[in-house]
N, C-alpha and C positions, 0 to 999 in steps of 0.2 A: 496184569493188563486189564483194562476196563472192557467190559462186554457191550457198553452202550456209549453213544456219543450224543451230546446235546448240541444241536444244530438249529440255531434261530428259535430256541425255545421248544423244539420237538425232540424227543428221544428216538434215536435211530439205533436199532439193534445191529451191533457189529460183531456178534459172536460167530457167524459163519465166515470162513476164510475167504470165500469169494467176494464178500462185501468189503473186507479189508483190503484185499488185492485190487478191487476196483477203485477204492479210495486212493491207494498209492499210485496207480496208474493216472487217475484224474489229477492228483496233485502234481505229479511230474510233468504231465501234459500241459497243465495250466502254467507251470513255471517255465516250461519251454516256449510256450506261445508268448508269454510275457517278455521273455528274453529276446525272442525274434522280433517282437514288436518294438522293443527298445532299440534294437539294432537298426531296423528299417526306418524308424521315425527320427532318431538323433544320432545314430552310429555310436550309442552309449555315452554321448556327451551329457553327463549329469543324470542320466536315467538308469544306470546300472545299479544305483542304490535301491531302486524300486524292487529289483529282483531279490536283493538281500533282505529288504523288509518284508516282502511277500513270503520268503522262506521262514522268517521269524514268526510271522503271523500263522503260517501253516503248522509250525511247531506248536505254537501256543493254543490254537483252536482244535487241531486235528491229531497231531502226532504225539505230542507230550514229550517225555524223555527229559529234555533240558529245562523244561518249563512246566509248572503245574497246569493241569488241564490236558485235554487230548486223551488218546487211548493208552499210551505207554505210561507206566508208573514213572515218577521222577527217578533219574539215575542216581542222584545223590542221597535219596532216602530220607531227606529232611521234610518235615511237615511245613507246608506253605504258611507264610505269615498271615495272620488274620488281620484284616483291615477293619478298623473301627468305622471307616466311611462306607456308606452303601454304594452300590454301583451307580454310575452316572445315569442320567435320564436317557441319554442316547443308547447306552449299553442295555438299559432296561427295555427301551422301545424295540431295539433290534434283537433282543433276546440273545445277546452274545456274551453274557456274563457266565461265570461258573458259580453255582451255588456253593457256599462254604459248608462243607460237611463237618461232621465231628472230627476234631483234630486229634485222633488217637494215633500215636506215633507208630503202633504196630502195623497199621494198614499201609503206611508209606515205606516201611522198611522191607527191603528185598531179602528173600531167603536165599539159600545157597543155590538152588536151581535157577532162580531169576538172576542172581549175580553171574552164574555161569552163562546164561543166555545173553545177558548184556555184554559180557566180555567177548563172547563169540560174534555177536552182531557188530560190535566195534571192530573186531579183528577183520571181518569180512568187509566192512564198509571202508576201512582205511586201506585195504588192499586195492579197492576200486578207485579210491581218490588219488592214488598214485599216478594213474594214467594222465589226467589233465596236467598234473604237476610236471611229469616227465615230458609231455608235449611242449610245455612252456620252455623247459630247460633245453630240450633239443632244438627248438626254433631259435631260441636266443643264442645257443652255441654255433648253429649253422650261420646265423646272421653276423655274429662276431668273426668267424672264420673266413667267410666269403659272402658278403652282402648280395652278390649276384644270384646266389643259389635260391633265395626265396623272393627274388624280384618279380617272378612271374605270378605271385599271388595277387588276387584282386583286392584283398583287404590290406591295409597297412599292418605291419608286423605288431605295432603297439596295440592295435584293436584285437588282434588275434590273441595276444598275451592277456589283454584284459578279459576277453570273452572266456578264455580257458580258466583264468583265475577265478572268474565269477562262477563258472561251472564247479570248480573245486570247492569254493566257499559254500555254495548251495548244497553240494553233496555232503560236505563236512557237517553242516547243520541238520540235515534231514535223513541221511542214509542209515544210520544205526537204527533209528526208530522204524524206518521203512523195511529194513531187513527183519526186525522182529515181527512187524505186522504181516509180512509176506510169508514168513516161515512158520508162524504159530498155527497149530491145528485148530479146528473148530472148537469153540468154548461152550460151556454151558451158559446159557442166558438166563438172567434173572427176571426177564419180562414174562 
C-alpha cells in the first residue's frame, strides 16, 4: 500500500489510518450525493452511468487496486504499461497524471501477507455486496408473485432495481480497496 497520494500535484501523506478512513468516507459520501442528485434530476434516465464512471475515477485516482495509481497496489501484480506518449496538456495543467516510476516488477508483486489481505478484503466486500443483490431479487420475486405487494412504493419498481444494481456495481468496484484502506494500521511514512 502506498503511504502517499498525489492529488492535483501535491503529495498528501496517507500513512495515518484516520486520513485513509476520512478519504473512504469522503469518497462514499460523494458517490451517494452524486447518486441522489442523479435520481432527483432525471430519475436515473441516462445519468446512472455518471455514478459508474465516478466510481472508476475514484479507483483510478484514489483507491487503486484494479487500476494503477491510488493507494492500494494493483491486485493483479502486473507492472503498468509504460506509455511512450507524455501526459496530455490538460492532465499536466490539472496535475492529475501519475508519474511513471521505475518499472521494477518486484515492487508490484504482492507478497504472501498482501495476498492474504487482498483475499480477506474481497471476502468481506463480497459479503456486503450480496445485500443489494438480494434486495433486487426479493423485490422482483414479490412483484412477480403479487404486484399489489409493492404497489405502495413511491418509486417505480424498475427504478428501485436500477438503483440497487447501481449500488451493487459501485460497491463491487470500490469496496475491496476501501476495506484495505479502512483496516490497515498506521504505516511508516517516507515523507
